[in-house]
N, C-alpha and C positions, 0 to 999 in steps of 0.2 A: 621577780624577787619577793620572797616572803618577808613579812614584817617580823622583826625580832625585838622583844621588849627590853627596856632598860639599856644598860651599857653593852649588852650583847650586840646591839646594832652598830657599835663602833669597831667591831672586829674587822670589818671590811676596810677601815681606815688605818689599820696597822701599816707601818713603813711608809706613810705619807707625811708630808710636812704640814704641821699645824701651828696655829697661833692659840695661845692659852692666856686668858685674862684672869688674874688671881684676885681674890677678895681684898687683898691689901693694895691693889691698884697696879701691881707689876704686870708687865707683858712679857711672855716667854714665847720663843719661836724655836721649834725643834721637830725632829722626826718621832712620831708616836711609835714606841716599840712594844709597849705592853699596857694592858688595862685589866682591872678586875671588877667584881660585882659591886664594889663600893665607889667606882669611878676613880680609883687611884690610878695615876698615870706614870709611866716611865718615858721620858723624853731623851733622845740622843742628839748629840751635836747641838745642844741648846744654846741660844743667845738670849740675853735679857735686853729688850729694846726699850730705850728711853726716848720719849717724845717731848720736845720743848718747842712750841710754836710750829714752824715749818721745817724744823731740823730733827734728826734722830741719830742715835748712836747705838751700837750693839756691843754688849759686854759678853764675851764668851763664858759660858757656864759649864759646858760638858754634859755629863749625864745628870739628869734632874729628876727626882722623884717628887711627885705632887700628890698630896693627900686630896682625895676627891671632894671633901667638903669645902676646900679652898678654891675650887674651880668655879668661876662665874660664867665664863664663855669658852667654848672650844670650837674652833673652826679650821677646816682644811684650807691651805693656801694654794691658790691657782698659780703654779710655777710659771705659766706663760705671761701672766699679768703682774707678777711680783715686781718686776723691774719698772713697770709703768706707774710710778708714784710721783706726785708733785713735791714730795718731801726731799730734802737735801741731806745726804749722809755726811756726818762729821766725825771727828776723832772722839774717842772715849773721853779724853781729858776735856775737850771743848764742851761736850754735851753735859758732863758732870758739873762743870763750872756754870753753865747756863741753868741747869736744874737747881743748883744751890742759890743762884741769884733769884730765880723765880720763887723758890720757897721762902727766901728772906722777904721778898716783896709781899707775898701772901701773909706772912706772919705780921708784918708791919700793918697791913690792911686790917687784919683781925684785931690787932691792938687798938687801932683807931675806932673800929666798930664797938669794941667792948667799952672803951673810954666814953664814946658818945652815948651808949646805953646807960652807963653809970651816971652820967650827967643828967639823964632824964629819969633817974631813980629806978632803973631796971637792972636786974642782974642776970648774968649768963652763967649757967653751970660750966665748970671746967671740963674739958674733953676727957681728962684722965679719970674723972669720977663717973662718967657715963658708961653704961653697959655697951659692949662692942657689938651686940647682936641687935 
């Protein structure tokens, strides 16, 4: 097999199941249907997978178009090993509730850190004032 530079090497992965990790932290799983020179992806039968601890839940998203600059990781899923996971699948409602609780705990932890730093005379820039790059 000859080497193909850039996104052309992904042509052989069309119609295979892939996991895509996005820059905002979301995880998508779906069938790769199309790709272009900018690594823009079209995923079919896509689900958004949410992980919390040892549990996960899948939210059906359908056809998903992903701009190439938002892709952090793209990998083919081995269909034979897909079911061999130590994670427990739960309902969408349950995983969303656990995600909300985890985010609240993280926010409380951040508040305590900021307060401790302020008591020591240090300041932390707010996240919304920082550049996202």
